[in-house]
C-alpha positions as CSV (number, residue, x, y, z in Angstrom):
1,M,35.3,120.0,126.5
2,K,33.6,117.5,124.2
3,V,35.5,118.9,121.2
4,L,38.8,118.4,123.1
5,K,37.7,114.9,124.1
6,F,36.8,114.0,120.4
7,L,40.1,115.6,119.3
8,G,42.0,113.5,121.8
9,I,40.3,110.3,120.7
10,G,41.0,111.2,117.0
11,I,44.6,111.7,117.7
12,L,44.8,108.4,119.5
13,V,43.1,106.7,116.6
14,L,45.4,108.2,114.1
15,F,48.4,107.3,116.3
16,A,47.1,103.7,116.5
17,V,46.7,103.5,112.7
18,Y,50.2,104.9,112.3
19,V,51.6,102.3,114.7
20,I,49.8,99.5,112.8
21,W,51.1,100.9,109.5
22,A,54.7,100.9,111.0
23,A,54.2,97.3,112.1
24,I,53.3,96.1,108.6
25,A,55.6,98.4,106.6
26,P,59.0,97.0,105.4
27,S,61.7,97.1,108.0
28,K,64.4,97.7,105.5
29,I,64.8,99.7,102.2
30,D,63.9,97.0,99.6
31,G,62.8,97.5,96.1
32,K,62.4,95.6,92.9
33,A,61.2,96.6,89.4
34,T,61.4,95.0,86.0
35,I,61.0,96.5,82.5
36,E,61.6,95.5,78.9
37,I,63.8,97.8,76.8
38,D,64.0,97.8,73.0
39,R,67.8,97.5,72.9
40,N,70.2,94.6,73.1
41,P,71.7,93.6,76.5
42,A,75.2,94.9,75.6
43,F,73.8,98.3,74.8
44,V,71.6,98.5,77.9
45,Y,74.5,97.2,80.1
46,E,76.9,99.9,79.0
47,V,74.4,102.7,79.7
48,S,73.4,101.3,83.1
49,K,77.0,101.0,84.3
50,D,77.9,104.5,83.4
51,F,77.5,107.0,86.3
52,N,77.8,109.9,83.8
53,F,74.2,109.1,82.7
54,Y,72.7,108.8,86.2
55,K,71.4,112.4,86.6
56,Q,69.4,111.9,83.4
57,W,67.2,109.1,84.8
58,N,67.6,108.2,88.5
59,P,64.6,109.2,90.5
60,W,66.5,110.8,93.4
61,S,68.4,113.2,91.2
62,K,65.0,114.2,89.6
63,M,63.6,114.6,93.1
64,E,66.2,117.2,93.8
65,P,67.8,118.4,90.6
66,E,69.9,121.0,92.4
67,A,71.6,118.4,94.6
68,K,75.4,118.3,94.2
69,S,77.0,115.2,92.6
70,E,80.5,114.0,91.8
71,I,82.0,111.1,90.0
72,T,85.3,109.5,91.0
73,G,87.1,107.6,88.2
74,T,85.6,107.5,84.7
75,G,82.2,106.4,86.1
76,R,82.4,103.2,84.2
77,E,84.9,101.0,86.0
78,L,85.0,98.8,89.1
79,G,85.7,100.9,92.1
80,D,84.3,104.1,90.5
81,T,81.9,106.0,92.8
82,W,79.0,108.4,92.2
83,K,78.5,110.7,95.2
84,W,75.6,113.0,96.0
85,E,74.8,115.7,98.5
86,G,71.4,117.4,98.9
87,Q,68.9,118.8,101.3
88,Q,66.1,116.3,100.5
89,I,68.1,113.3,99.4
90,G,70.8,113.5,102.0
91,T,74.5,112.6,101.4
92,G,75.9,109.3,100.2
93,G,77.6,107.4,97.5
94,M,77.3,104.4,95.2
95,T,80.3,102.3,94.1
96,H,80.7,99.7,91.4
97,K,81.6,96.4,93.0
98,E,81.0,93.6,90.4
99,F,80.5,93.4,86.7
100,V,79.4,90.4,84.7
101,Q,79.6,91.6,81.1
102,D,76.2,92.3,79.5
103,K,74.5,90.3,82.3
104,K,74.9,91.8,85.8
105,I,76.0,94.9,87.7
106,V,76.4,95.0,91.5
107,N,76.8,98.3,93.3
108,E,77.3,99.1,97.0
109,V,75.3,102.1,98.3
110,T,76.5,104.0,101.5
111,F,74.3,106.6,103.2
112,V,76.0,109.2,105.3
113,S,73.1,111.5,106.2
114,P,70.4,112.0,107.3
115,R,70.9,108.5,108.7
116,P,74.0,106.3,108.2
117,G,73.4,103.0,106.4
118,S,74.1,100.8,103.4
119,M,72.4,98.7,100.8
120,S,73.1,96.6,97.7
121,D,72.0,97.8,94.3
122,V,71.8,95.0,91.7
123,W,71.0,95.1,88.0
124,T,70.4,92.1,85.8
125,F,70.0,92.0,82.0
126,E,68.3,89.1,80.1
127,D,68.1,88.8,76.3
128,K,64.5,88.6,74.9
129,D,64.8,88.2,71.2
130,G,67.1,91.2,70.8
131,K,65.4,93.2,73.5
132,T,66.4,93.3,77.1
133,L,64.5,92.4,80.3
134,V,66.0,94.6,83.0
135,T,65.5,93.9,86.7
136,W,66.6,96.4,89.3
137,I,66.8,95.1,92.9
138,T,67.9,97.0,96.0
139,T,68.3,95.4,99.5
140,G,68.9,97.4,102.6
141,E,71.3,96.1,105.2
142,D,70.1,98.2,108.1
143,E,66.8,98.2,110.0
144,I,64.6,101.3,109.5
145,P,63.6,102.8,112.9
146,F,60.1,101.6,113.7
147,L,58.3,104.9,113.6
148,M,60.1,106.0,110.4
149,R,58.9,103.0,108.4
150,P,55.6,104.6,107.1
151,M,57.4,107.7,105.9
152,S,60.0,105.5,104.2
153,S,57.3,103.6,102.5
154,I,55.8,106.8,101.1
155,F,59.2,108.1,100.1
156,M,60.0,104.9,98.2
157,S,56.6,104.3,96.7
158,G,56.8,104.0,92.9
159,V,60.4,105.2,92.9
160,F,61.9,102.2,91.2
161,E,59.2,101.8,88.6
162,Q,59.5,105.5,87.7
163,G,63.3,105.2,87.6
164,L,63.2,102.3,85.2
165,N,60.6,104.0,83.0
166,D,62.9,107.1,82.7
167,F,65.9,104.8,82.2
168,K,64.0,103.0,79.3
169,D,63.2,106.4,77.7
170,L,66.8,107.4,77.9
171,V,68.2,104.2,76.4
172,E,65.6,103.8,73.7
173,G,66.2,107.5,72.7
174,M,69.8,106.8,72.0
175,A,70.8,106.0,68.4
176,D,74.3,105.1,69.7
177,L,76.3,105.4,72.9
178,P,77.3,109.0,72.9
179,K,80.7,110.2,74.2
180,V,80.2,111.6,77.7
181,K,82.1,114.4,79.3
182,R,84.6,113.1,81.7
183,T,84.1,114.5,85.2
184,N,87.2,113.0,86.8
185,T,89.6,115.8,87.6
186,A,92.5,113.4,87.9
187,Y,92.0,112.8,84.1
188,T,91.9,116.5,83.2
189,P,95.0,117.0,81.0
190,V,97.3,119.8,82.0
191,V,99.7,121.6,79.5
192,G,102.9,122.9,81.0
193,E,106.6,123.2,80.8
194,V,108.7,120.4,82.5
195,A,112.4,119.9,82.9
196,D,114.2,117.1,81.1
197,I,115.1,114.0,83.2
198,T,118.4,112.1,83.1
199,Y,117.8,108.4,83.8
200,L,119.6,105.1,83.8
201,A,117.8,102.7,81.5
202,V,117.2,99.2,80.2
203,K,115.3,98.6,77.0
204,D,113.0,95.7,76.5
205,S,110.1,94.3,74.4
206,C,107.3,92.0,75.3
207,L,103.6,91.4,74.9
208,A,101.4,94.0,76.5
209,K,100.0,91.6,79.1
210,D,103.6,90.8,80.3
211,I,104.7,94.5,80.8
212,A,104.5,94.4,84.6
213,Q,106.6,91.3,84.9
214,H,109.3,92.7,82.5
215,L,109.3,96.0,84.2
216,E,110.0,94.4,87.6
217,K,112.9,92.4,86.1
218,A,114.3,95.5,84.5
219,Y,114.2,97.5,87.7
220,G,115.9,94.7,89.5
221,K,118.8,95.0,87.0
222,L,119.0,98.8,87.4
223,E,118.9,98.7,91.2
224,A,121.6,96.1,91.3
225,Y,123.8,98.1,89.0
226,M,123.2,101.3,91.0
227,K,124.0,99.5,94.3
228,A,127.2,98.0,92.9
229,N,128.3,101.4,91.6
230,R,127.0,103.5,94.5
231,I,124.7,105.5,92.2
232,E,122.0,107.6,94.0
233,Q,118.4,107.6,92.8
234,A,117.3,111.1,91.8
235,G,113.5,110.5,91.3
236,S,110.7,108.0,91.0
237,P,111.0,105.0,88.7
238,M,109.6,105.6,85.2
239,A,109.0,103.9,81.8
240,I,109.1,105.3,78.3
241,Y,106.9,103.5,75.8
242,W,108.4,103.7,72.3
243,S,105.7,101.5,70.8
244,Y,102.5,100.0,72.2
245,D,100.3,97.3,70.7
246,P,97.6,95.9,73.1
247,D,97.5,92.7,71.0
248,G,101.2,92.4,70.1
249,S,104.7,93.5,71.0
250,T,105.4,96.6,73.1
251,T,108.8,98.2,73.3
252,F,109.8,100.3,76.3
253,E,112.6,101.6,78.5
254,A,112.5,101.0,82.2
255,G,114.3,104.0,83.8
256,I,115.4,105.3,87.2
257,P,116.3,109.0,87.4
258,V,120.0,109.7,88.3
259,K,122.3,112.8,88.4
260,A,123.8,114.1,85.2
261,G,127.2,112.6,84.4
262,T,126.2,109.1,85.6
263,Q,127.7,106.3,83.4
264,G,126.1,103.1,82.2
265,K,127.6,99.8,81.0
266,G,126.6,97.2,78.5
267,Q,122.8,96.9,78.4
268,I,122.4,99.6,81.0
269,Y,122.8,103.1,79.6
270,V,122.0,106.7,80.4
271,A,119.3,108.6,78.5
272,K,117.4,111.9,78.8
273,T,113.7,112.7,78.3
274,D,112.6,115.7,76.2
275,G,111.9,118.7,78.4
276,G,109.6,121.5,77.4
277,K,105.9,121.6,76.6
278,T,104.1,118.5,77.9
279,I,100.6,117.2,78.4
280,T,100.2,115.6,81.8
281,C,97.6,113.8,83.9
282,T,97.6,111.5,86.9
283,H,96.0,108.0,87.3
284,L,95.0,106.9,90.8
285,G,94.6,103.3,91.6
286,D,95.3,100.0,89.9
287,Y,97.9,100.5,87.2
288,S,96.2,98.0,84.8
289,K,93.3,100.5,84.5
290,S,95.5,103.5,83.5
291,G,94.7,103.1,79.8
292,E,91.9,105.5,80.1
293,A,94.3,108.3,81.1
294,H,96.3,107.7,77.9
295,M,93.2,107.9,75.8
296,V,92.1,111.2,77.5
297,I,95.5,112.8,76.6
298,D,95.4,111.4,73.0
299,E,91.9,112.9,72.5
300,F,92.9,116.2,74.1
301,A,96.0,116.4,71.8
302,K,93.8,115.8,68.7
303,E,91.2,118.3,69.8
304,N,93.9,121.0,70.3
305,N,95.9,120.1,67.2
306,M,98.9,119.0,69.2
307,K,101.3,116.3,68.0
308,I,102.8,114.3,70.9
309,N,105.8,112.1,71.4
310,E,106.1,108.7,73.1
311,A,104.4,108.2,76.5
312,I,106.3,108.6,79.8
313,E,104.9,107.0,83.0
314,I,106.3,108.0,86.4
315,Y,105.4,105.7,89.2
316,E,105.2,108.1,92.1
317,N,104.8,105.7,95.0
318,D,105.5,102.1,95.8
319,P,102.4,99.9,95.2
320,T,103.7,97.5,97.9
321,K,103.6,100.2,100.5
322,V,100.3,102.0,99.9
323,K,96.7,100.9,99.4
324,P,95.7,99.9,95.9
325,E,93.5,103.0,95.5
326,E,96.4,105.2,96.5
327,V,98.8,104.1,93.8
328,R,99.8,107.1,91.7
329,T,101.0,107.0,88.1
330,K,101.9,110.3,86.5
331,I,101.5,110.2,82.7
332,L,103.4,112.6,80.4
333,Y,103.3,113.2,76.7
334,P,106.0,115.7,75.3
335,V,104.5,117.9,72.7
336,K,106.3,118.0,69.3
337,G,107.4,121.3,67.9
């Protein structure tokens, strides 16, 4: 009986200690760590913002290497997300929300399981005579259940310091920023046969920054002509880029697919795309960020010794009628020969 009595007292003491620990433990997931890295801020910033490097340094991936992960977008742009799913680390995602070039990155973290929640993830970069002082701060937005706080403290103990140490080793071990394998399936080029497209067109030239404005004006002309002549649209609006200079003049055709035999007049004429072998991929989201998709196709063509013709973009839905992240731009490059 005395043994049971002492055991009961011991359990009560341990429980009391645990309750006191819970009372003084942080009520939210908060962390802060700082480290100096022997690389300039621009270099460190580029590695930090790239989700393609995350598995190589972040402590949670190292805690459960077999956990699944997925990157949406290129992993380097605003709105891109790194998602994870594991037995130990649960399920969630981190999304790029704000960039201040070479100075600051703000991410939003969302937890799905084992307990829903969210927190902010902020990185700052300060120049120190060619080196970089990196500060990593996380702030939870949700209260941790009282009795879970001690376990949370154990789980998070030393995590940020270890993460930054591994990040430092990764960055300082790089001679240059390597090319990373793109994981976005939307940017996986597909080679296939496509039919030619007959379209009503208007040709124009402008600075690259003014393309959207000029396209809108050109489509207005085409739609007015089609309405006046009772011409039916046979597909999604498109554009053919005959030349592109990001710092100078760009020449393009704005086109709307129509039935064969349609007639144009004056500046409005009928043309036809090249059918046959084509490299294609789809960009989802803000059109202004579609340049990455063009670069992916260009690299793919070079790697596979393919010569390509001018770019064709097909705007598959109306950006005024869908959410920004749902805008779809299909990009095609006809293959020469």
